C-alpha positions in Angstrom: 149.3 150.4 7.8 152.3 150.7 9.8 153.2 149.4 13.1 156.3 150.2 15.2 158.2 148.6 17.8 161.8 148.8 19.6 163.6 146.0 18.1 166.4 146.4 20.6 165.1 148.7 23.6 165.9 152.4 22.8 168.2 151.6 20.1 167.0 150.0 17.2 163.1 150.8 15.8 161.5 148.3 13.6 158.5 149.3 11.5 156.2 146.9 9.5 154.3 148.2 6.5 151.3 146.5 5.3 149.0 146.9 2.3 149.0 150.7 0.4 151.0 153.5 2.2 149.6 157.1 1.4 151.3 160.3 1.6 149.2 161.0 4.9 150.7 157.7 6.3 154.2 159.1 5.8 153.2 162.4 7.5 152.0 160.4 10.5 155.2 158.3 10.4 157.3 161.4 10.7 155.7 162.2 13.9 155.9 158.5 15.4 159.6 157.9 14.6 160.4 161.4 15.5 159.0 160.3 19.1 160.9 156.9 18.7 164.0 159.0 18.0 163.8 161.5 20.6 163.4 158.6 23.4 166.3 156.9 22.2 169.4 156.2 24.6 172.3 156.2 22.2 173.4 159.3 20.4 172.3 157.4 17.4 169.3 155.4 17.0 168.9 152.8 14.0 165.8 152.0 12.0 165.0 149.1 10.2 161.7 149.0 7.7 160.1 145.7 6.5 158.1 146.6 3.4 157.8 142.7 2.5 154.0 142.8 2.8 153.5 146.5 1.1 151.3 146.5 -1.8 151.5 149.9 -3.0 153.9 152.8 -1.7 153.7 156.5 -2.7 156.8 158.0 -4.9 160.3 157.5 -3.3 160.4 161.6 -3.4 157.6 161.5 -0.6 159.5 159.3 1.6 162.7 161.6 1.3 160.7 164.7 2.3 160.0 162.8 5.6 161.2 165.0 8.6 162.4 162.0 10.4 165.1 161.5 7.8 166.9 164.4 9.2 166.8 163.7 12.7 169.9 164.8 14.5 169.6 160.9 16.6 169.1 159.2 13.1 171.7 156.3 12.6 171.3 153.5 9.6 168.1 153.3 7.8 167.5 150.0 6.0 164.5 148.9 4.0 163.5 145.3 3.5 161.4 144.2 0.7 160.9 147.1 -1.5 161.4 146.4 -5.1 
């Protein structure tokens, strides 16, 4: 499960990943994060991913194919808790 929120309104998005994440979850994440990035106020919107409670994750190559990583408003992207 992945939950999303504005950490700083329309400037920094925080998402929390819990349990197991599938390729389908990553596809859904792309739609949701694109929506957040589209609604952002600044020229660049930063994203922080909290993966401390993540039990299983698909290969990093699946994440790298996520469409939101190429979004024109994406600033910094930081993942916390992945090993």
